[in-house]
C-alpha positions as a Markdown table, in Angstrom:
| # | Residue | x | y | z |
|---|---|---|---|---|
| 1 | Met | -28.1 | -42.5 | -54.6 |
| 2 | Asp | -27.6 | -45.7 | -52.6 |
| 3 | Ala | -26.3 | -45.2 | -49.0 |
| 4 | Gln | -24.3 | -48.4 | -49.3 |
| 5 | Pro | -20.8 | -47.0 | -49.2 |
| 6 | Glu | -21.5 | -45.3 | -45.8 |
| 7 | Glu | -22.9 | -48.5 | -44.5 |
| 8 | Ser | -19.7 | -50.3 | -45.5 |
| 9 | Leu | -17.6 | -48.1 | -43.2 |
| 10 | Lys | -15.6 | -50.2 | -40.8 |
| 11 | Ile | -13.0 | -49.0 | -38.3 |
| 12 | Glu | -9.9 | -51.1 | -38.8 |
| 13 | Asn | -7.6 | -49.5 | -36.2 |
| 14 | Ile | -7.7 | -46.6 | -33.7 |
| 15 | Val | -4.4 | -45.2 | -32.3 |
| 16 | Ala | -4.6 | -43.1 | -29.2 |
| 17 | Ser | -2.2 | -41.7 | -26.6 |
| 18 | Ala | -2.6 | -41.2 | -22.9 |
| 19 | Lys | -0.4 | -39.9 | -20.1 |
| 20 | Val | -0.9 | -42.1 | -17.1 |
| 21 | Thr | 1.8 | -40.8 | -14.8 |
| 22 | Asp | 5.1 | -38.8 | -14.8 |
| 23 | Ser | 7.4 | -41.9 | -14.9 |
| 24 | Leu | 7.3 | -45.6 | -15.0 |
| 25 | Asp | 9.8 | -48.3 | -14.0 |
| 26 | Leu | 9.6 | -50.4 | -17.2 |
| 27 | Gln | 11.9 | -53.1 | -15.8 |
| 28 | Met | 9.6 | -53.6 | -12.8 |
| 29 | Leu | 6.5 | -53.7 | -15.1 |
| 30 | Ser | 7.9 | -56.2 | -17.4 |
| 31 | Ser | 9.0 | -58.5 | -14.6 |
| 32 | Arg | 5.6 | -58.3 | -12.8 |
| 33 | Ile | 3.2 | -58.4 | -15.7 |
| 34 | Pro | 2.9 | -61.8 | -17.3 |
| 35 | Asp | 3.3 | -61.7 | -21.1 |
| 36 | Ala | 4.8 | -58.2 | -21.1 |
| 37 | Glu | 7.4 | -57.8 | -23.8 |
| 38 | Tyr | 10.4 | -55.6 | -23.1 |
| 39 | Asn | 13.6 | -55.5 | -25.1 |
| 40 | Lys | 15.0 | -52.1 | -24.8 |
| 41 | Lys | 17.6 | -52.7 | -27.5 |
| 42 | Arg | 14.7 | -53.2 | -29.9 |
| 43 | Phe | 12.0 | -50.9 | -28.6 |
| 44 | Pro | 12.1 | -48.3 | -25.8 |
| 45 | Gly | 8.8 | -49.3 | -24.2 |
| 46 | Val | 7.0 | -52.3 | -22.7 |
| 47 | Val | 4.4 | -53.9 | -25.0 |
| 48 | Leu | 1.3 | -55.3 | -23.3 |
| 49 | Arg | -1.2 | -57.2 | -25.4 |
| 50 | Met | -4.8 | -57.5 | -24.3 |
| 51 | Gln | -7.1 | -60.2 | -25.7 |
| 52 | Asp | -10.5 | -58.7 | -25.0 |
| 53 | Pro | -10.5 | -56.1 | -26.5 |
| 54 | Lys | -7.7 | -57.0 | -28.8 |
| 55 | Ile | -5.4 | -54.0 | -28.2 |
| 56 | Ala | -1.7 | -53.4 | -27.7 |
| 57 | Ala | -0.5 | -50.9 | -25.2 |
| 58 | Leu | 3.0 | -49.4 | -25.7 |
| 59 | Val | 4.0 | -48.2 | -22.3 |
| 60 | Phe | 7.0 | -45.8 | -22.0 |
| 61 | Gly | 9.1 | -44.7 | -19.1 |
| 62 | Ser | 7.9 | -41.2 | -19.5 |
| 63 | Gly | 4.4 | -42.3 | -18.3 |
| 64 | Lys | 3.0 | -42.0 | -21.8 |
| 65 | Val | 1.1 | -44.8 | -23.4 |
| 66 | Val | 0.1 | -45.5 | -27.0 |
| 67 | Leu | -2.9 | -47.8 | -27.5 |
| 68 | Thr | -3.3 | -49.4 | -30.9 |
| 69 | Gly | -5.5 | -52.0 | -32.5 |
| 70 | Ala | -8.9 | -50.8 | -31.1 |
| 71 | Lys | -11.8 | -51.3 | -33.5 |
| 72 | Ser | -14.1 | -49.0 | -31.7 |
| 73 | Ile | -14.2 | -46.0 | -29.2 |
| 74 | Asp | -15.7 | -48.4 | -26.6 |
| 75 | Ser | -13.0 | -50.9 | -26.9 |
| 76 | Leu | -10.4 | -48.1 | -26.7 |
| 77 | Ser | -11.9 | -46.9 | -23.4 |
| 78 | Lys | -12.1 | -50.5 | -22.1 |
| 79 | Gly | -8.5 | -51.1 | -23.1 |
| 80 | Leu | -7.3 | -48.0 | -21.2 |
| 81 | Glu | -9.3 | -49.1 | -18.2 |
| 82 | Ile | -7.8 | -52.6 | -18.2 |
| 83 | Leu | -4.3 | -51.0 | -18.4 |
| 84 | Gly | -5.1 | -48.6 | -15.6 |
| 85 | Asp | -6.3 | -51.5 | -13.3 |
| 86 | Lys | -3.2 | -53.5 | -14.2 |
| 87 | Leu | -0.9 | -50.6 | -13.2 |
| 88 | Arg | -2.8 | -49.8 | -10.0 |
| 89 | Ser | -2.6 | -53.5 | -9.0 |
| 90 | Leu | 1.2 | -53.0 | -9.1 |
| 91 | Asp | 0.8 | -49.9 | -6.8 |
| 92 | Val | 1.6 | -47.5 | -9.6 |
| 93 | Asp | 0.1 | -44.2 | -8.6 |
| 94 | Ile | -2.1 | -43.2 | -11.5 |
| 95 | Pro | -5.3 | -41.1 | -11.7 |
| 96 | Glu | -8.7 | -42.9 | -11.2 |
| 97 | Glu | -10.0 | -41.3 | -14.5 |
| 98 | Leu | -7.6 | -41.9 | -17.4 |
| 99 | Thr | -8.2 | -39.9 | -20.6 |
| 100 | Tyr | -6.8 | -40.6 | -24.1 |
| 101 | Lys | -6.4 | -38.5 | -27.2 |
| 102 | Ile | -7.1 | -40.1 | -30.5 |
| 103 | Gln | -4.2 | -39.7 | -32.9 |
| 104 | Asn | -5.5 | -41.6 | -35.9 |
| 105 | Ile | -8.5 | -43.6 | -37.0 |
| 106 | Val | -8.1 | -46.0 | -39.9 |
| 107 | Thr | -11.4 | -46.9 | -41.6 |
| 108 | Ser | -12.2 | -49.0 | -44.7 |
| 109 | Ala | -15.2 | -48.4 | -47.0 |
| 110 | Asp | -16.5 | -49.9 | -50.3 |
| 111 | Leu | -18.1 | -47.8 | -53.0 |
| 112 | Gly | -19.6 | -51.1 | -54.2 |
| 113 | Thr | -18.4 | -50.6 | -57.8 |
| 114 | Pro | -15.0 | -50.6 | -59.5 |
| 115 | Ile | -13.7 | -47.1 | -60.3 |
| 116 | Asn | -11.3 | -45.8 | -63.0 |
| 117 | Leu | -8.3 | -44.3 | -61.2 |
| 118 | Asn | -6.9 | -42.8 | -64.3 |
| 119 | Lys | -10.0 | -40.7 | -65.0 |
| 120 | Ile | -10.1 | -39.7 | -61.3 |
| 121 | Ala | -6.4 | -38.7 | -61.4 |
| 122 | Val | -7.2 | -36.4 | -64.3 |
| 123 | Gly | -10.5 | -35.1 | -62.9 |
| 124 | Phe | -9.6 | -34.4 | -59.3 |
| 125 | Asn | -7.7 | -31.4 | -58.0 |
| 126 | Leu | -4.1 | -32.3 | -58.9 |
| 127 | Asp | -2.3 | -30.8 | -55.9 |
| 128 | Arg | -4.4 | -33.0 | -53.6 |
| 129 | Ile | -3.7 | -36.3 | -55.3 |
| 130 | Glu | -0.8 | -38.7 | -55.9 |
| 131 | Tyr | -1.2 | -41.5 | -58.4 |
| 132 | Glu | 1.8 | -43.5 | -59.5 |
| 133 | Pro | 0.4 | -47.0 | -60.3 |
| 134 | Glu | 3.9 | -48.4 | -61.0 |
| 135 | Gln | 4.8 | -47.7 | -57.3 |
| 136 | Phe | 1.4 | -48.2 | -55.5 |
| 137 | Pro | -1.9 | -49.5 | -56.9 |
| 138 | Gly | -4.0 | -46.9 | -55.1 |
| 139 | Leu | -4.7 | -43.2 | -55.7 |
| 140 | Val | -3.8 | -41.0 | -52.7 |
| 141 | Tyr | -6.3 | -38.2 | -52.2 |
| 142 | Arg | -5.7 | -35.6 | -49.4 |
| 143 | Leu | -8.8 | -34.0 | -48.2 |
| 144 | Glu | -8.9 | -30.6 | -46.5 |
| 145 | Glu | -12.2 | -31.1 | -44.7 |
| 146 | Pro | -12.2 | -33.4 | -42.9 |
| 147 | Lys | -8.4 | -33.5 | -42.8 |
| 148 | Val | -7.9 | -37.1 | -43.8 |
| 149 | Val | -6.0 | -39.1 | -46.5 |
| 150 | Val | -8.1 | -41.4 | -48.6 |
| 151 | Leu | -6.6 | -44.3 | -50.6 |
| 152 | Leu | -8.8 | -45.2 | -53.5 |
| 153 | Phe | -8.4 | -48.5 | -55.2 |
| 154 | Gly | -9.7 | -49.6 | -58.6 |
| 155 | Ser | -11.9 | -52.2 | -56.9 |
| 156 | Gly | -13.9 | -49.4 | -55.4 |
| 157 | Lys | -12.5 | -50.1 | -51.9 |
| 158 | Leu | -11.2 | -47.1 | -49.9 |
| 159 | Ile | -9.0 | -46.7 | -46.8 |
| 160 | Ile | -9.4 | -43.5 | -44.9 |
| 161 | Thr | -6.6 | -42.5 | -42.5 |
| 162 | Gly | -5.8 | -39.6 | -40.3 |
| 163 | Gly | -9.3 | -39.2 | -38.8 |
| 164 | Lys | -9.7 | -38.0 | -35.3 |
| 165 | Lys | -13.3 | -39.1 | -34.8 |
| 166 | Pro | -15.4 | -41.7 | -36.5 |
| 167 | Glu | -17.6 | -39.1 | -38.3 |
| 168 | Asp | -14.5 | -38.0 | -40.3 |
| 169 | Ala | -14.6 | -41.2 | -42.4 |
| 170 | Lys | -18.3 | -40.7 | -43.1 |
| 171 | Lys | -17.8 | -37.2 | -44.2 |
| 172 | Ala | -14.8 | -38.3 | -46.4 |
| 173 | Val | -16.9 | -40.9 | -48.1 |
| 174 | Arg | -19.7 | -38.4 | -48.8 |
| 175 | Lys | -17.1 | -36.0 | -50.2 |
| 176 | Ile | -15.6 | -38.7 | -52.5 |
| 177 | Leu | -19.0 | -39.7 | -53.7 |
| 178 | Ala | -19.9 | -36.1 | -54.4 |
| 179 | Asp | -16.6 | -35.5 | -56.3 |
| 180 | Leu | -17.1 | -38.7 | -58.3 |
| 181 | Ser | -20.6 | -37.8 | -59.2 |
| 182 | Asn | -19.6 | -34.3 | -60.2 |
| 183 | Leu | -17.0 | -35.8 | -62.6 |
| 184 | Gly | -19.7 | -38.2 | -63.9 |
| 185 | Leu | -17.6 | -41.2 | -62.6 |
| 186 | Met | -20.2 | -42.6 | -60.3 |
């Protein structure tokens, strides 16, 4: 079997959360950080967009931060570091070492061949899938191990969401390939 689908794995987005302090003055942050977006009628946090890495930090008054847009664990760490430096430069008291918790990794993959979603819908464990082509062109497959959701498309492209570490997507692709092979669909 060709290892191509695993090689096609690409992280599209990592969402992580961090607690940087007990409370933040969002008005002060938005007035002192150039390009900060703050409109509390529309969203309860300050949005800070970084260019390198291309990440958005959603900063809340509770001292919690959500980082989104990272394409790798390295860029996630770098983004949190940049945010930490920015806050420290404004005399916000935050720990030297900031840690984050990954909430979701969205990964894409390509099986390299079109797949028949109707046959998959019939062959896979029914209480783990949803397939309503009139409403959504993909088949939704909920895996137990790793605990992720895989969207399969007729083109053979996959989206894997809900992962907590990059290996989850690799395991999910292996599982899908095994399931498809067992059904004689690959």
